[in-house]
MARMI-346232 format. One record per residue (C-alpha): residue in one letter; z negated, x negated, y negated. Coordinates in steps of 0.25 Angstrom, whole numbers, plus 5000, padded with zeros to 4 digits. Example, Ala and Ser with C-alpha at 12.3 -4.5 7.8 and 13.67 -1.06 7.14 Angstrom:
A496949515018;S497149455004;
END
This chain:
M439547794668;K439347824654;F440247864642;C440447814628;Q439647904619;K440747914609;C442047914617;L442247944632;M442347804637;P441547774650;S440747654653;T441647624666;R442747584657;P442947434660;E442147344651;Q441747464642;V440547434633;F439547534627;D438547514616;D437147554617;G437547684611;G438547714622;V439747694614;C440947614620;D441547494613;A442947574611;C442247674602;H441647554594;S443047494593;V443447624586;N442247604576;K442647464574;K444047504570;Q443447574558;L442947444553;I444247364555;D445047334542;W446347374548;N447047314535;V446547184538;R446947194553;E448347234549;K448447114539;E447947024550;F449047084559;L450147064549;E449746914547;I449946894562;L451246974563;E451846884552;R451746764561;Y452646844571;R453546924562;S455046884562;D456246934554;G456547044564;S457546954572;K456446924582;Y455347014589;D454046994582;C453147044593;I453147114606;I452447244608;P452147284622;V452447434624;S452247544635;G452947644627;G451647724624;K451247774610;D450547644607;S451747564610;V452547644600;Y451447624589;Q451347474592;A452847454591;I453147544578;T451847484571;M452347334574;R453747364569;D453547464558;R452247434552;F452147284555;H453647254554;M453747174567;N454947174576;P454347204590;L454847194604;L454247294613;V453947254628;N453747364638;H453247334652;I453847444661;P452847524669;C452947534684;E453347684683;T453747734670;T453647884665;L454747954658;V453947964645;G453647814646;Q455047784647;E455447874635;N454347814626;I454847674629;T456247714625;I455647774612;M455147644608;R456447584609;E457047704601;L456047664590;G456747534588;F456047434597;D456647334606;M455947334620;I455847244632;Q455447314645;V454847234656;G455047294670;A454247224681;N454847204695;R454547344701;K454247304715;A453147204710;Y452647294700;R452447404710;E451547304718;M450747274706;V450547424704;R450047424719;V449047314716;G448547384704;F448347514711;F447747474724;K447047344720;L446647354706;G446547504704;D447547504693;C448947564695;C449447504682;W448847364683;A450247304684;E450747384672;H449547344663;I449847194666;G451347214663;I451047284650;F450347154645;T451147044652;A452547094650;P452547084634;I451946944635;R453046894644;V454046954635;A453346884623;V453446754630;Q454846774634;Y455346814620;Q454446724613;I453846844605;P452346794603;L451746924597;L451347044605;I450747174599;W449947254609;G449347394605;E447847424607;N446747334611;S446247424623;Q444847344623;F444647384608;E445247534609;Y444547564623;G443447474624;G443147344631;P442547204630;A442147174616;A442747034617;K444147094618;R444047214609;D444347144596;N445547064602;N446847074594;F447647014605;L447947024619;D448046904628;R448146864643;N446646874644;W446647024639;L447647054649;E446946994661;Q445547054657;F445947194654;Q447247224661;M447347144674;L446147204682;G445847064687;H447147054695;R448046944689;I449546944691;D449446814699;D448446894709;L449646974713;V450046864723;H448946914731;D449547054731;G450847004737;I451547014724;N452546894720;L452146854706;N453646824703;D453846974704;V452747014693;K453146914682;T453147024671;F451647044674;K451346894673;Y450746854660;P451446734654;S450746594655;D449846544644;D450946444640;E452046544639;V451146634630;H450646514621;S452046464620;V452546594613;G451246614606;V451046764612;T450046844604;G449646984608;L448947074597;F448447214598;L449047304587;G447747384588;Y446947274583;F447747264570;T448047414568;K447047534570;W447447584584;D447447734587;S448147784600;R448247924594;H448947874581;N449847794591;I450147924598;D450548004585;F451347884580;S452147874592;L452448024594;K453048024581;L454047924585;G454447994598;W453547934608;K453248034619;P451848074626;N451748114640;P452548244642;D451648294652;G450348284643;P449148194645;V449448084655;E448548104668;N447148054666;A447448044651;W447048144639;N448348134631;E449848114634;F450047984626;E449647864634;N450047794647;L451447864648;D452347754652;C451947734667;K451747844677;W450447804681;I449747724670;G449347854664;G448847934676;L448547844688;H448147724680;D447147804671;Y446647874684;M446347744691;K445547704678;F444847834680;I444447814694;K443847674691;Y443147704678;G443047854677;Y443847874665;S445347874661;R446347884650;A445848014645;T444547954642;D445247844635;Q446047934626;L444948034623;S444047914619;I445047864609;E445148004603;I443548004602;R443547874595;H444547904585;G443848034581;R444948134586;M444048194597;S442548204599;R441948154612;N441548294617;Q443048334614;A443548214622;I442648244634;D443248384634;E444648324634;L444248224645;Q443848344654;K445148414652;S446048284654;S446548234667;E445748114667;G445248084681;K446248164689;I447248094698;P448548074691;W449448144701;K450748144692;Y451248014695;V450547984708;P451748014717;D452547914709;F451447804710;L451347834725;N452847814727;Y452747694718;L451747614727;Q452247684739;I450847734743;S450247864748;E449447964740;Q448247934749;Q448347784746;F448447814732;L447147904732;E446447804741;N446647694731;L446147774719;D444847804727;R444747654729;F444647624714;T443847744711;N442447714706;K441547804714;R440347784704;I440947874694;F441547984703;E440848084712;V440848044727;D440248124739;S439148084748;K440047984755;G440547914743;R441847984743;L442448024730;R442348164726;R443548244720;D443748374713;T444648484718;D445848414713;G445548284720;N445048204707;L443848124706;I442548184700;R441848104689;K440448074689;F440448044674;F441048114662;P440748094647;E439748194642;K439848264629;I438848214619;
END
């Protein structure tokens, strides 16, 4: 296991690429941003928008929102900077937090219409069960809903243009073929969000497909009949999560009131669902040896707001790698499982090659019951 020589990103990140000098492709993406003529990109964007702009009597585009700081930035930018009339679409998480509910309301207070899509909770719960026990991702269902519900609304309301936020393959690193894409389509969803388990596969898990309609992507004929097009705002405007935080805070958006979310470095991301921040990020940690704090600190390094050595100090002080107990009781109750079943399943998905084990191959833990890393980024 090795780490990027510029940021903290490890080689265990799926589809991560390092150059011969040990620098990850996400760091190269930041350098590439410096060479982009953003005025040309904006002109290109405006030309596209003119094809969809109305007189204000109709919605010009759909913006998928979670209520996070990026959602606020996207919505305000599209309305006030590019003078579009957007309809916001929110896929309701399986279990929302109080601050998440407040931030969704703030977006409506800022003057936006919103459609909230709430899935059948009984079937949703079974999808969470499949994600947790079969795929090792407690938020598998939520990730699918975030990307399918807006497309379904676009088809139903015949609003062809969708504006997504960042291209995660560009911002965090990923296959070169996908980094420069300025659109999101079904192939993107299936490659990067579904973990190889399609909605149709749920019949083998005992779930009736008629009960999970909100998670089913529209047919190609439906999409083509409306002409649905999804674009990344981050392709046409310079994307910076710190800027989006400051921008949103000035408008009344709220961070996590208890400070940094579990397994994160700051209190500004993954606030809407009780376990997308803590448990989801912890499950990433046990599989790949890094979590949200590493992502956030790497962004700080790439934007010149922190040195790599400072980021390593911050990572050591963060809660990354600690079991996120805050909402575990809620999760156990949600799935009606025991704490023992919960912990045993976490061990099933833990990559023993990157954590310490004893002579019998059993995972070793510290005095607080947390895994012990074999690898940690070293200062240069």
